OpenMM code with the backbone's topology and positions (N, CA, C; nanometers):
from openmm import Vec3, app, unit

residues = "MET ILE ASP ALA MET ALA LYS VAL ASN ARG ARG LEU ARG THR LEU PHE ASP ALA ARG VAL LYS GLU ARG GLY LEU THR LEU ALA ARG ALA ARG THR LEU LEU THR LEU ILE GLU GLN GLU GLY LEU TYR GLN LYS GLU LEU ALA GLU VAL LEU GLU ILE GLU ASN ALA THR MET VAL ARG LEU ILE ASP GLY LEU GLU ARG GLN ALA PHE VAL GLU ARG ARG ALA VAL GLU GLY ASP ARG ARG ALA LYS ARG ILE MET MET THR ASP GLU GLY LYS ARG LEU ALA GLU GLU VAL VAL LYS LEU ALA GLY ASP VAL ARG ALA ASP LEU LEU GLU GLY ILE SER ASP GLU ASP LEU SER ILE ALA LEU ASN VAL MET ARG LYS MET SER ASP SER MET ASN LYS THR LEU".split()
positions = [
    Vec3(24.8953, 3.7025, 7.1972),
    Vec3(24.8922, 3.5592, 7.2233),
    Vec3(24.8011, 3.4874, 7.1245),
    Vec3(24.6868, 3.5482, 7.0933),
    Vec3(24.5929, 3.4859, 6.9995),
    Vec3(24.6599, 3.4699, 6.8633),
    Vec3(24.7331, 3.5726, 6.8200),
    Vec3(24.8019, 3.5642, 6.6911),
    Vec3(24.9054, 3.4523, 6.6918),
    Vec3(24.9786, 3.4379, 6.8010),
    Vec3(25.0799, 3.3327, 6.8117),
    Vec3(25.0147, 3.1946, 6.8073),
    Vec3(24.9008, 3.1790, 6.8765),
    Vec3(24.8302, 3.0506, 6.8746),
    Vec3(24.7793, 3.0192, 6.7346),
    Vec3(24.7278, 3.1204, 6.6661),
    Vec3(24.6776, 3.1003, 6.5304),
    Vec3(24.7912, 3.0610, 6.4367),
    Vec3(24.9067, 3.1237, 6.4539),
    Vec3(25.0223, 3.0918, 6.3699),
    Vec3(25.0684, 2.9480, 6.3924),
    Vec3(25.0767, 2.9068, 6.5177),
    Vec3(25.1153, 2.7679, 6.5485),
    Vec3(25.0129, 2.6716, 6.4887),
    Vec3(24.8854, 2.7033, 6.5031),
    Vec3(24.7799, 2.6173, 6.4493),
    Vec3(24.7912, 2.6043, 6.2978),
    Vec3(24.8136, 2.7151, 6.2286),
    Vec3(24.8277, 2.7103, 6.0820),
    Vec3(24.9467, 2.6237, 6.0412),
    Vec3(25.0590, 2.6438, 6.1093),
    Vec3(25.1786, 2.5661, 6.0752),
    Vec3(25.1587, 2.4176, 6.1053),
    Vec3(25.0940, 2.3896, 6.2166),
    Vec3(25.0668, 2.2503, 6.2538),
    Vec3(24.9766, 2.1844, 6.1499),
    Vec3(24.8721, 2.2539, 6.1093),
    Vec3(24.7802, 2.2003, 6.0087),
    Vec3(24.8511, 2.1776, 5.8759),
    Vec3(24.9375, 2.2726, 5.8375),
    Vec3(25.0117, 2.2612, 5.7125),
    Vec3(25.1046, 2.1400, 5.7159),
    Vec3(25.1761, 2.1232, 5.8261),
    Vec3(25.2672, 2.0100, 5.8416),
    Vec3(25.1912, 1.8777, 5.8405),
    Vec3(25.0844, 1.8688, 5.9198),
    Vec3(25.0058, 1.7460, 5.9278),
    Vec3(24.9431, 1.7148, 5.7922),
    Vec3(24.8901, 1.8179, 5.7256),
    Vec3(24.8273, 1.8006, 5.5952),
    Vec3(24.9273, 1.7452, 5.4942),
    Vec3(25.0490, 1.7978, 5.4954),
    Vec3(25.1514, 1.7492, 5.4026),
    Vec3(25.1834, 1.6019, 5.4294),
    Vec3(25.1894, 1.5655, 5.5556),
    Vec3(25.2236, 1.4261, 5.5894),
    Vec3(25.1118, 1.3285, 5.5543),
    Vec3(24.9864, 1.3684, 5.5739),
    Vec3(24.8771, 1.2758, 5.5409),
    Vec3(24.8548, 1.2687, 5.3901),
    Vec3(24.8880, 1.3752, 5.3178),
    Vec3(24.8748, 1.3717, 5.1715),
    Vec3(24.9632, 1.2627, 5.1126),
    Vec3(25.0765, 1.2374, 5.1762),
    Vec3(25.1660, 1.1304, 5.1312),
    Vec3(25.0969, 0.9945, 5.1388),
    Vec3(24.9920, 0.9870, 5.2166),
    Vec3(24.9169, 0.8617, 5.2329),
    Vec3(24.7821, 0.8660, 5.1613),
    Vec3(24.7645, 0.9640, 5.0748),
    Vec3(24.6432, 0.9729, 4.9945),
    Vec3(24.5233, 1.0309, 5.0674),
    Vec3(24.5483, 1.1039, 5.1757),
    Vec3(24.4395, 1.1611, 5.2544),
    Vec3(24.4444, 1.3130, 5.2542),
    Vec3(24.3307, 1.3722, 5.2821),
    Vec3(24.3252, 1.5142, 5.3149),
    Vec3(24.3264, 1.5251, 5.4668),
    Vec3(24.3488, 1.6442, 5.5167),
    Vec3(24.3453, 1.6656, 5.6611),
    Vec3(24.2089, 1.6251, 5.7178),
    Vec3(24.1016, 1.6636, 5.6497),
    Vec3(23.9664, 1.6318, 5.6979),
    Vec3(23.9415, 1.4809, 5.7012),
    Vec3(23.9873, 1.4102, 5.6005),
    Vec3(23.9690, 1.2639, 5.5982),
    Vec3(24.0525, 1.1980, 5.7070),
    Vec3(24.1731, 1.2498, 5.7297),
    Vec3(24.2576, 1.1944, 5.8365),
    Vec3(24.1926, 1.2160, 5.9720),
    Vec3(24.1369, 1.3356, 5.9954),
    Vec3(24.0682, 1.3627, 6.1218),
    Vec3(23.9498, 1.2682, 6.1403),
    Vec3(23.8810, 1.2391, 6.0315),
    Vec3(23.7666, 1.1477, 6.0379),
    Vec3(23.8127, 1.0082, 6.0772),
    Vec3(23.9208, 0.9608, 6.0160),
    Vec3(23.9734, 0.8280, 6.0512),
    Vec3(24.0217, 0.8250, 6.1959),
    Vec3(24.0870, 0.9320, 6.2405),
    Vec3(24.1335, 0.9371, 6.3791),
    Vec3(24.0159, 0.9304, 6.4767),
    Vec3(23.9068, 0.9933, 6.4409),
    Vec3(23.7870, 0.9884, 6.5254),
    Vec3(23.7271, 0.8487, 6.5252),
    Vec3(23.7197, 0.7879, 6.4071),
    Vec3(23.6595, 0.6550, 6.3976),
    Vec3(23.7432, 0.5473, 6.4650),
    Vec3(23.8733, 0.5634, 6.4687),
    Vec3(23.9564, 0.4617, 6.5356),
    Vec3(23.9266, 0.4622, 6.6853),
    Vec3(23.8844, 0.5775, 6.7365),
    Vec3(23.8496, 0.5903, 6.8785),
    Vec3(23.7022, 0.5578, 6.9046),
    Vec3(23.6154, 0.5889, 6.8078),
    Vec3(23.4703, 0.5759, 6.8287),
    Vec3(23.4030, 0.5140, 6.7064),
    Vec3(23.4477, 0.3981, 6.6675),
    Vec3(23.3927, 0.3349, 6.5481),
    Vec3(23.2445, 0.3032, 6.5671),
    Vec3(23.1712, 0.3136, 6.4567),
    Vec3(23.0309, 0.2792, 6.4595),
    Vec3(22.9389, 0.3959, 6.4884),
    Vec3(22.9943, 0.5172, 6.4859),
    Vec3(22.9098, 0.6340, 6.5064),
    Vec3(22.8129, 0.6493, 6.3894),
    Vec3(22.6981, 0.7085, 6.4170),
    Vec3(22.6091, 0.7485, 6.3089),
    Vec3(22.6727, 0.8691, 6.2410),
    Vec3(22.6374, 0.8898, 6.1155),
    Vec3(22.6919, 1.0021, 6.0393),
    Vec3(22.6719, 1.1341, 6.1131),
    Vec3(22.5541, 1.1550, 6.1676),
    Vec3(22.5243, 1.2804, 6.2380),
    Vec3(22.6130, 1.2949, 6.3621),
    Vec3(22.6324, 1.1864, 6.4351),
    Vec3(22.7191, 1.1905, 6.5536),
    Vec3(22.8630, 1.2244, 6.5154),
    Vec3(22.9087, 1.1645, 6.4063),
    Vec3(23.0446, 1.1890, 6.3594),
    Vec3(23.0611, 1.3362, 6.3208),
    Vec3(22.9626, 1.3915, 6.2532),
    Vec3(22.9666, 1.5340, 6.2163),
    Vec3(22.9735, 1.6220, 6.3407),
    Vec3(22.8979, 1.5854, 6.4437),
    Vec3(22.8994, 1.6638, 6.5681),
    Vec3(23.0352, 1.6569, 6.6361),
    Vec3(23.0942, 1.5384, 6.6426),
    Vec3(23.2253, 1.5219, 6.7053),
    Vec3(23.3301, 1.6049, 6.6312),
    Vec3(23.3234, 1.6037, 6.4985),
    Vec3(23.4205, 1.6769, 6.4168),
    Vec3(23.3849, 1.8250, 6.4023),
    Vec3(23.2665, 1.8612, 6.4505),
    Vec3(23.2172, 1.9996, 6.4442),
    Vec3(23.2116, 2.0504, 6.3006),
    Vec3(23.1478, 1.9690, 6.2152),
    Vec3(23.1281, 2.0083, 6.0759),
    Vec3(22.9821, 1.9874, 6.0378),
    Vec3(22.9427, 2.0490, 5.9281),
    Vec3(22.8055, 2.0377, 5.8800),
    Vec3(22.7801, 1.8976, 5.8253),
    Vec3(22.6527, 1.8557, 5.8295),
    Vec3(22.6145, 1.7234, 5.7794),
    Vec3(22.6514, 1.7047, 5.6319),
    Vec3(22.6290, 1.8080, 5.5499),
    Vec3(22.6595, 1.7971, 5.4071),
    Vec3(22.8089, 1.7732, 5.3852),
    Vec3(22.8915, 1.8393, 5.4629),
    Vec3(23.0362, 1.8196, 5.4550),
    Vec3(23.0718, 1.6776, 5.4966),
    Vec3(23.0037, 1.6289, 5.6007),
    Vec3(23.0289, 1.4931, 5.6492),
    Vec3(22.9950, 1.3909, 5.5411),
    Vec3(22.8857, 1.4121, 5.4701),
    Vec3(22.8454, 1.3212, 5.3628),
    Vec3(22.9567, 1.3121, 5.2586),
    Vec3(23.0114, 1.4284, 5.2188),
    Vec3(23.1184, 1.4288, 5.1179),
    Vec3(23.2440, 1.3579, 5.1700),
    Vec3(23.2768, 1.3799, 5.2971),
    Vec3(23.3935, 1.3130, 5.3551),
    Vec3(23.3763, 1.1611, 5.3551),
    Vec3(23.2599, 1.1166, 5.4000),
    Vec3(23.2339, 0.9719, 5.4041),
    Vec3(23.2318, 0.9137, 5.2631),
    Vec3(23.1713, 0.9863, 5.1686),
    Vec3(23.1707, 0.9399, 5.0298),
    Vec3(23.3140, 0.9182, 4.9800),
    Vec3(23.4011, 1.0143, 5.0077),
    Vec3(23.5402, 1.0035, 4.9644),
    Vec3(23.6125, 0.8875, 5.0309),
    Vec3(23.5932, 0.8727, 5.1606),
    Vec3(23.6566, 0.7613, 5.2327),
    Vec3(23.6026, 0.6272, 5.1868),
    Vec3(23.4760, 0.6254, 5.1500),
    Vec3(23.4150, 0.5026, 5.0981),
    Vec3(23.4751, 0.4675, 4.9611),
    Vec3(23.4921, 0.5692, 4.8758),
    Vec3(23.5532, 0.5457, 4.7440),
    Vec3(23.6954, 0.4912, 4.7588),
    Vec3(23.7654, 0.5350, 4.8628),
    Vec3(23.9013, 0.4868, 4.8871),
    Vec3(23.9023, 0.3525, 4.9603),
    Vec3(23.7845, 0.3018, 4.9932),
    Vec3(23.7670, 0.1728, 5.0621),
    Vec3(23.8234, 0.1752, 5.2044),
    Vec3(23.8154, 0.2912, 5.2714),
    Vec3(23.8608, 0.3026, 5.4095),
    Vec3(23.7469, 0.2917, 5.5096),
    Vec3(23.6246, 0.3230, 5.4665),
    Vec3(23.5079, 0.3096, 5.5527),
    Vec3(23.3923, 0.2540, 5.4716),
    Vec3(23.2908, 0.2086, 5.5434),
    Vec3(23.1669, 0.1671, 5.4779),
    Vec3(23.0504, 0.2050, 5.5674),
    Vec3(22.9391, 0.2305, 5.5024),
    Vec3(22.8157, 0.2602, 5.5752),
    Vec3(22.7433, 0.1276, 5.5957),
    Vec3(22.7046, 0.1016, 5.7189),
    Vec3(22.6321, -0.0229, 5.7481),
    Vec3(22.4934, 0.0100, 5.8011),
    Vec3(22.3973, -0.0624, 5.7477),
    Vec3(22.2593, -0.0423, 5.7883),
    Vec3(22.2406, -0.0818, 5.9345),
    Vec3(22.1459, -0.0140, 5.9973),
    Vec3(22.1114, -0.0428, 6.1365),
    Vec3(21.9798, -0.1183, 6.1363),
    Vec3(21.9792, -0.2331, 6.1999),
    Vec3(21.8589, -0.3145, 6.2044),
    Vec3(21.7458, -0.2362, 6.2691),
    Vec3(21.6304, -0.2351, 6.2040),
    Vec3(21.5137, -0.1670, 6.2581),
    Vec3(21.5017, -0.0215, 6.2154),
    Vec3(21.6016, 0.0316, 6.1434),
    Vec3(21.5951, 0.1698, 6.0957),
    Vec3(21.6607, 0.1748, 5.9576),
    Vec3(21.5764, 0.1760, 5.8544),
    Vec3(21.6268, 0.1691, 5.7177),
    Vec3(21.7139, 0.2878, 5.6800),
    Vec3(21.6880, 0.4028, 5.7394),
    Vec3(21.7619, 0.5236, 5.7012),
    Vec3(21.8945, 0.5375, 5.7756),
    Vec3(21.9018, 0.4852, 5.8958),
    Vec3(22.0221, 0.5037, 5.9781),
    Vec3(22.1358, 0.4159, 5.9274),
    Vec3(22.2548, 0.4734, 5.9285),
    Vec3(22.3756, 0.4005, 5.8890),
    Vec3(22.4858, 0.4293, 5.9905),
    Vec3(22.5557, 0.3241, 6.0286),
    Vec3(22.6737, 0.3388, 6.1137),
    Vec3(22.7958, 0.3435, 6.0223),
    Vec3(22.8927, 0.4247, 6.0601),
    Vec3(23.0144, 0.4368, 5.9809),
    Vec3(23.1196, 0.3442, 6.0412),
    Vec3(23.1598, 0.2450, 5.9630),
    Vec3(23.2538, 0.1436, 6.0086),
    Vec3(23.3796, 0.1489, 5.9229),
    Vec3(23.4927, 0.1233, 5.9866),
    Vec3(23.6187, 0.1223, 5.9136),
    Vec3(23.6422, -0.0157, 5.8532),
    Vec3(23.7004, -0.0155, 5.7338),
    Vec3(23.7428, -0.1411, 5.6732),
    Vec3(23.8790, -0.1784, 5.7338),
    Vec3(23.9252, -0.2972, 5.7043),
    Vec3(24.0583, -0.3373, 5.7533),
    Vec3(24.1656, -0.2417, 5.7022),
    Vec3(24.1546, -0.2037, 5.5749),
    Vec3(24.2508, -0.1092, 5.5183),
    Vec3(24.2399, 0.0271, 5.5870),
    Vec3(24.1180, 0.0700, 5.6173),
    Vec3(24.0979, 0.1955, 5.6894),
    Vec3(24.1594, 0.1917, 5.8280),
    Vec3(24.1439, 0.0789, 5.8958),
    Vec3(24.2040, 0.0648, 6.0298),
    Vec3(24.3566, 0.0685, 6.0222),
    Vec3(24.4124, 0.0019, 5.9212),
    Vec3(24.5577, 0.0025, 5.9047),
    Vec3(24.6081, 0.1449, 5.8812),
    Vec3(24.5397, 0.2160, 5.7928),
    Vec3(24.5795, 0.3528, 5.7624),
    Vec3(24.5596, 0.4441, 5.8831),
    Vec3(24.4513, 0.4247, 5.9552),
    Vec3(24.4258, 0.5063, 6.0743),
    Vec3(24.5361, 0.4874, 6.1776),
    Vec3(24.5835, 0.3650, 6.1924),
    Vec3(24.6944, 0.3393, 6.2857),
    Vec3(24.8209, 0.4131, 6.2417),
    Vec3(24.8443, 0.4186, 6.1103),
    Vec3(24.9568, 0.4965, 6.0575),
    Vec3(24.9401, 0.6443, 6.0915),
    Vec3(24.8179, 0.6940, 6.0758),
    Vec3(24.7907, 0.8351, 6.1025),
    Vec3(24.8056, 0.8653, 6.2517),
    Vec3(24.7671, 0.7717, 6.3380),
    Vec3(24.7863, 0.7892, 6.4822),
    Vec3(24.9356, 0.8056, 6.5115),
    Vec3(25.0170, 0.7198, 6.4521),
    Vec3(25.1620, 0.7294, 6.4729),
    Vec3(25.2152, 0.8611, 6.4173),
    Vec3(25.1720, 0.8952, 6.2986),
    Vec3(25.2136, 1.0201, 6.2364),
    Vec3(25.1770, 1.1400, 6.3236),
    Vec3(25.0549, 1.1407, 6.3766),
    Vec3(25.0100, 1.2504, 6.4639),
    Vec3(25.0977, 1.2578, 6.5886),
    Vec3(25.1340, 1.1434, 6.6421),
    Vec3(25.2231, 1.1406, 6.7581),
    Vec3(25.3598, 1.1972, 6.7256),
    Vec3(25.4107, 1.1648, 6.6071),
    Vec3(25.5404, 1.2177, 6.5639),
    Vec3(25.5347, 1.3691, 6.5470),
    Vec3(25.4268, 1.4179, 6.4847),
    Vec3(25.4101, 1.5628, 6.4661),
    Vec3(25.3999, 1.6312, 6.6024),
    Vec3(25.3235, 1.5706, 6.6931),
    Vec3(25.3081, 1.6267, 6.8282),
    Vec3(25.4435, 1.6319, 6.8998),
    Vec3(25.5218, 1.5255, 6.8870),
    Vec3(25.6540, 1.5221, 6.9509),
    Vec3(25.7440, 1.6310, 6.8937),
    Vec3(25.7408, 1.6502, 6.7617),
    Vec3(25.8197, 1.7567, 6.6991),
    Vec3(25.7761, 1.8937, 6.7504),
    Vec3(25.6458, 1.9126, 6.7612),
    Vec3(25.5911, 2.0399, 6.8075),
    Vec3(25.6342, 2.0721, 6.9504),
    Vec3(25.6367, 1.9715, 7.0360),
    Vec3(25.6628, 1.9939, 7.1781),
    Vec3(25.8100, 1.9778, 7.2166),
    Vec3(25.8933, 1.9458, 7.1191),
    Vec3(26.0364, 1.9279, 7.1484),
    Vec3(26.0949, 2.0549, 7.2105),
    Vec3(26.1642, 2.0372, 7.3204),
    Vec3(26.2292, 2.1499, 7.3860),
    Vec3(26.1395, 2.2280, 7.4805),
    Vec3(26.0150, 2.1853, 7.4954),
    Vec3(25.9223, 2.2535, 7.5864),
    Vec3(25.9138, 2.1713, 7.7149),
    Vec3(25.9417, 2.2356, 7.8265),
    Vec3(25.9404, 2.1637, 7.9544),
    Vec3(25.7977, 2.1260, 7.9929),
    Vec3(25.7863, 2.0249, 8.0769),
    Vec3(25.6548, 1.9841, 8.1277),
    Vec3(25.5874, 2.0998, 8.2003),
    Vec3(25.6657, 2.1776, 8.2725),
    Vec3(25.6105, 2.2922, 8.3462),
    Vec3(25.5530, 2.3960, 8.2504),
    Vec3(25.6293, 2.4305, 8.1453),
    Vec3(25.5801, 2.5282, 8.0476),
    Vec3(25.4557, 2.4754, 7.9760),
    Vec3(25.4569, 2.3487, 7.9432),
    Vec3(25.3420, 2.2884, 7.8764),
    Vec3(25.2191, 2.2927, 7.9663),
    Vec3(25.2360, 2.2619, 8.0927),
    Vec3(25.1259, 2.2648, 8.1882),
    Vec3(25.0676, 2.4054, 8.2005),
    Vec3(25.1535, 2.5051, 8.2067),
    Vec3(25.1077, 2.6443, 8.2158),
    Vec3(25.0304, 2.6826, 8.0898),
    Vec3(25.0846, 2.6469, 7.9728),
    Vec3(25.0182, 2.6806, 7.8465),
    Vec3(24.8808, 2.6141, 7.8379),
    Vec3(24.8730, 2.4873, 7.8764),
    Vec3(24.7443, 2.4174, 7.8730),
    Vec3(24.6441, 2.4802, 7.9680),
    Vec3(24.6894, 2.5188, 8.0841),
    Vec3(24.6021, 2.5831, 8.1817),
    Vec3(24.5465, 2.7147, 8.1270),
    Vec3(24.6320, 2.7928, 8.0644),
    Vec3(24.5873, 2.9205, 8.0065),
    Vec3(24.4860, 2.8949, 7.8950),
    Vec3(24.5137, 2.7978, 7.8094),
    Vec3(24.4205, 2.7692, 7.6996),
    Vec3(24.2862, 2.7179, 7.7510),
    Vec3(24.2872, 2.6387, 7.8553),
    Vec3(24.1604, 2.5920, 7.9138),
    Vec3(24.0799, 2.7091, 7.9687),
    Vec3(24.1475, 2.8005, 8.0356),
    Vec3(24.0786, 2.9185, 8.0889),
    Vec3(24.0219, 3.0038, 7.9760),
    Vec3(24.0977, 3.0188, 7.8681),
    Vec3(24.0481, 3.0947, 7.7529),
    Vec3(23.9260, 3.0260, 7.6935),
    Vec3(23.9324, 2.8940, 7.6815),
    Vec3(23.8197, 2.8181, 7.6281),
    Vec3(23.6970, 2.8333, 7.7169),
    Vec3(23.7165, 2.8238, 7.8483),
    Vec3(23.6051, 2.8415, 7.9421),
    Vec3(23.5433, 2.9796, 7.9274),
    Vec3(23.6270, 3.0810, 7.9131),
    Vec3(23.5771, 3.2176, 7.8961),
    Vec3(23.4947, 3.2311, 7.7693),
    Vec3(23.5428, 3.1698, 7.6610),
    Vec3(23.4685, 3.1762, 7.5347),
    Vec3(23.3368, 3.1020, 7.5457),
    Vec3(23.3368, 2.9877, 7.6145),
    Vec3(23.2127, 2.9112, 7.6308),
    Vec3(23.1085, 2.9890, 7.7083),
    Vec3(23.1506, 3.0714, 7.8025),
    Vec3(23.0571, 3.1524, 7.8810),
    Vec3(22.9897, 3.2580, 7.7953),
    Vec3(23.0602, 3.3054, 7.6912),
    Vec3(23.0036, 3.4107, 7.6077),
    Vec3(22.9156, 3.3568, 7.4958),
    Vec3(22.9203, 3.2264, 7.4733),
    Vec3(22.8391, 3.1685, 7.3640),
    Vec3(22.6987, 3.1438, 7.4055),
] * unit.nanometer
topology = app.Topology()
chain = topology.addChain("A")
for resn in residues:
    res = topology.addResidue(resn, chain)
    for name in ("N", "CA", "C"):
        topology.addAtom(name, app.Element.getBySymbol(name[0]), res)
């Protein structure tokens, strides 16, 4: 089962990556925009935690998105070092495209799977996740 899940994950990432590349993004940058559309204004450190990546990696991602004019760092009043990550209008437009694209990919992935089968699969994955969390 683990091998099957890994295979589906690899194929899903490959498909999603190919679709976002058409829009000038990497998978990591698209994930960042998807997170910001839901939680705009996060501090860089918070964003790294949500995405479960290292701070140095987050800096490079934000730098790239900033160069593409999709996000900007905004100073926080009273703290010269702190910066909130905000989306530009173009970033918001692109993020909305990526949300739709993600929905389309999800629909393709789940096509032909009954609600009952999906519910069972989700339940099993939650139990597996809970088991892994207990061992960490």
